[in-house]
C-alpha positions as CSV (number, residue, x, y, z in Angstrom):
1,M,-16.2,-3.4,-9.7
2,P,-14.5,-0.1,-8.8
3,S,-14.9,1.4,-5.4
4,A,-17.2,4.5,-5.0
5,P,-15.3,7.8,-4.7
6,R,-14.5,8.9,-1.2
7,S,-13.1,12.1,0.4
8,F,-9.6,12.1,1.8
9,A,-7.4,14.7,3.7
10,V,-3.7,14.3,3.1
11,I,-1.8,16.3,5.8
12,G,1.8,16.8,4.9
13,L,2.6,17.3,1.2
14,G,6.2,16.2,1.0
15,T,7.1,13.5,-1.6
16,F,5.1,10.8,0.1
17,G,2.0,12.8,0.9
18,T,2.0,14.4,-2.6
19,T,2.3,11.1,-4.3
20,V,-0.6,9.6,-2.4
21,A,-2.7,12.8,-2.8
22,R,-2.2,12.9,-6.6
23,E,-2.9,9.2,-7.1
24,L,-6.1,9.4,-5.0
25,A,-7.3,12.3,-7.0
26,R,-6.3,10.7,-10.3
27,I,-8.5,7.7,-9.6
28,G,-11.5,9.9,-8.9
29,N,-11.6,10.7,-5.2
30,E,-12.0,14.2,-3.6
31,V,-8.7,15.1,-2.0
32,I,-8.0,18.0,0.4
33,G,-4.2,18.6,0.6
34,I,-2.8,20.5,3.6
35,D,0.7,21.7,4.4
36,I,2.3,24.5,6.3
37,E,4.6,25.4,3.5
38,E,3.3,27.4,0.5
39,R,5.6,25.8,-2.0
40,N,4.4,22.4,-1.2
41,V,0.7,23.4,-1.5
42,S,1.3,25.3,-4.7
43,A,3.1,22.1,-6.3
44,V,0.0,20.0,-5.8
45,A,-2.9,22.5,-6.0
46,D,-3.6,21.8,-9.7
47,H,-3.8,18.1,-9.3
48,I,-6.2,17.7,-6.4
49,S,-9.6,19.0,-5.3
50,Y,-8.5,21.6,-2.8
51,A,-5.1,22.6,-1.3
52,V,-4.7,24.8,1.6
53,I,-1.8,26.3,3.6
54,A,-2.6,25.5,7.3
55,D,-0.8,24.3,10.5
56,A,-2.2,20.9,11.4
57,R,-1.2,21.5,15.0
58,D,-4.1,23.9,15.0
59,E,-7.4,22.0,15.4
60,A,-9.4,25.1,14.3
61,A,-7.4,25.3,11.2
62,L,-8.3,21.8,10.3
63,R,-12.0,22.4,11.0
64,E,-11.8,25.5,8.7
65,A,-10.2,23.4,5.9
66,G,-13.0,20.9,6.0
67,V,-11.0,18.0,7.3
68,G,-13.8,16.9,9.5
69,D,-16.0,16.2,6.4
70,C,-13.5,13.7,5.1
71,D,-14.0,9.9,5.2
72,V,-10.3,9.2,5.7
73,A,-7.2,11.3,6.7
74,L,-3.6,10.4,6.0
75,I,-1.0,12.1,8.3
76,A,2.0,12.2,6.1
77,I,4.1,14.7,8.0
78,G,7.7,13.4,8.0
79,E,10.5,14.4,10.4
80,D,8.5,16.8,12.7
81,L,7.4,14.2,15.4
82,E,5.4,16.9,17.4
83,A,3.6,18.1,14.4
84,N,2.8,14.5,13.3
85,V,1.4,13.5,16.7
86,L,-0.6,16.7,17.2
87,A,-2.0,16.4,13.6
88,T,-3.2,12.9,14.4
89,I,-4.9,14.0,17.6
90,N,-6.5,17.0,16.0
91,T,-7.7,15.0,13.0
92,K,-9.4,12.6,15.5
93,M,-10.8,15.6,17.4
94,V,-12.5,17.1,14.3
95,G,-14.3,13.9,13.7
96,V,-12.5,11.9,11.0
97,E,-13.2,8.2,11.7
98,T,-10.5,6.6,9.7
99,I,-6.9,7.9,10.2
100,W,-3.7,6.5,8.7
101,A,-0.5,7.9,9.8
102,K,3.2,7.9,8.7
103,A,5.7,6.9,11.4
104,I,9.5,7.5,11.3
105,N,10.4,4.6,13.7
106,R,9.0,1.8,15.8
107,T,8.6,4.0,18.9
108,H,6.6,6.6,16.9
109,H,4.6,3.8,15.4
110,R,3.5,2.6,19.0
111,I,2.6,6.2,19.9
112,L,0.4,6.7,16.8
113,S,-1.4,3.4,17.4
114,K,-2.2,4.4,21.0
115,L,-3.6,7.6,19.6
116,G,-6.1,5.8,17.6
117,A,-4.6,5.7,14.1
118,E,-6.2,2.7,12.2
119,R,-3.0,2.0,10.3
120,V,0.5,3.2,10.9
121,I,2.9,3.2,8.0
122,L,6.8,2.9,8.0
123,P,7.3,3.7,4.3
124,E,11.1,3.2,4.1
125,E,10.9,0.0,6.1
126,E,8.0,-1.5,4.0
127,V,9.7,-0.5,0.8
128,G,13.0,-1.8,1.9
129,L,11.5,-5.3,2.8
130,H,9.7,-5.3,-0.6
131,V,13.0,-4.5,-2.4
132,A,14.9,-7.1,-0.5
133,Q,12.4,-9.9,-1.3
134,V,12.6,-9.0,-5.0
135,L,16.3,-8.7,-5.1
136,H,16.7,-12.1,-3.4
137,N,14.6,-13.9,-6.0
138,P,14.7,-12.2,-9.5
139,R,11.8,-14.5,-10.6
140,M,9.6,-12.8,-8.0
141,R,8.0,-9.7,-9.7
142,N,5.9,-8.5,-6.7
143,Y,4.6,-9.5,-3.3
144,L,2.0,-8.5,-0.8
145,S,1.6,-9.2,2.9
146,M,-1.7,-10.4,3.8
147,G,-1.1,-10.6,7.6
148,N,-1.0,-13.6,9.8
149,G,2.2,-14.7,8.0
150,F,0.7,-15.1,4.6
151,H,1.9,-13.4,1.4
152,V,0.6,-13.2,-2.2
153,V,3.4,-13.2,-4.7
154,N,3.8,-13.5,-8.4
155,F,6.6,-15.3,-10.1
156,L,7.7,-15.4,-13.7
157,V,7.5,-18.9,-15.0
158,P,11.1,-20.2,-15.8
159,E,12.1,-22.3,-18.7
160,Q,11.9,-25.6,-16.7
161,L,8.2,-25.1,-16.0
162,G,7.3,-24.1,-19.5
163,G,4.8,-26.5,-21.2
164,K,3.7,-28.0,-17.9
165,R,0.2,-28.0,-16.7
166,L,-0.4,-26.0,-13.4
167,S,-1.7,-29.2,-11.8
168,E,1.7,-30.9,-12.5
169,L,3.5,-28.5,-10.1
170,R,1.5,-30.0,-7.1
171,L,1.8,-26.8,-5.3
172,R,-0.3,-27.7,-2.3
173,D,1.1,-31.2,-1.8
174,K,4.8,-30.4,-2.2
175,F,5.0,-26.8,-0.8
176,G,1.7,-26.0,1.1
177,V,1.2,-23.2,-1.5
178,R,-2.0,-22.3,-3.2
179,S,-2.3,-21.0,-6.8
180,L,-4.6,-18.0,-7.3
181,G,-4.2,-18.0,-11.0
182,V,-1.9,-17.4,-14.0
183,M,-1.5,-14.2,-16.0
184,R,-0.3,-14.1,-19.6
185,G,0.2,-10.5,-20.5
186,T,-3.1,-8.9,-19.7
187,D,-5.1,-12.2,-20.0
188,F,-6.1,-14.2,-16.9
189,L,-5.8,-17.9,-17.6
190,G,-7.4,-19.3,-14.5
191,T,-6.7,-21.5,-11.5
192,E,-5.7,-25.1,-10.8
193,A,-9.3,-26.0,-11.6
194,D,-8.8,-24.7,-15.1
195,D,-5.4,-26.3,-15.2
196,P,-3.7,-24.0,-17.8
197,Q,-0.6,-25.0,-19.6
198,L,2.3,-22.7,-18.6
199,K,4.4,-20.7,-20.9
200,V,7.8,-19.1,-20.1
201,E,7.3,-15.6,-18.6
202,D,3.7,-16.2,-17.6
203,K,3.1,-14.7,-14.1
204,L,2.1,-17.4,-11.5
205,M,0.2,-15.9,-8.6
206,L,0.6,-17.8,-5.3
207,L,-0.6,-17.5,-1.7
208,G,1.3,-19.0,1.1
209,R,3.5,-18.6,4.1
210,R,6.9,-17.0,3.6
211,N,8.9,-20.2,4.3
212,D,6.7,-22.3,1.9
213,L,7.0,-19.7,-0.8
214,R,10.8,-19.6,-0.3
215,D,11.0,-23.4,-0.6
216,F,9.0,-23.2,-3.9
217,A,11.3,-20.5,-5.2
218,A,14.4,-22.4,-4.3
219,S,13.1,-25.4,-6.2
220,L,13.1,-23.4,-9.5
């Protein structure tokens, strides 16, 4: 069931902020985009609900833009550390309850966390980790960190597993990994309880700790 539309303020309309703003708007949310540069605002104006030239270091400017009425704010300002920090403080001051913020390094991450950002993002680091995991194992198509050391990954089923039942892999017994299901194209085939027969290039969705998932991948 799709989530109900919400209102978002995206502050900083560089590549990262613009991508987030446009995608949020595309899937049906109200999005206010804010940047100090006219060219950045103009580039996204036709794709989101409202785009405004404003300096996020100015609390009054954020109030006037309607940021305080938004459910969530994303501080996507890049290299200007001062502007990023002040935008985070001002967004909190105007009454936004949920704030996500982009950090440029670990020290910046700690500062934003102390200022009350609910989630702090290190985009280059997170993408880099993702790319490294996929490069390391070409059968891995995607992965998602679930916290507490657990990850969800999907693997393309190789030739040696083609024709086997999911139960034959004994994922829990041998690797401590749980199957969440099997995708064949756009069809969901089910979990171990349904015990589907695997075909080459099916996507096997697994939940487990990194080392256990690595052991399973090494066995293929």
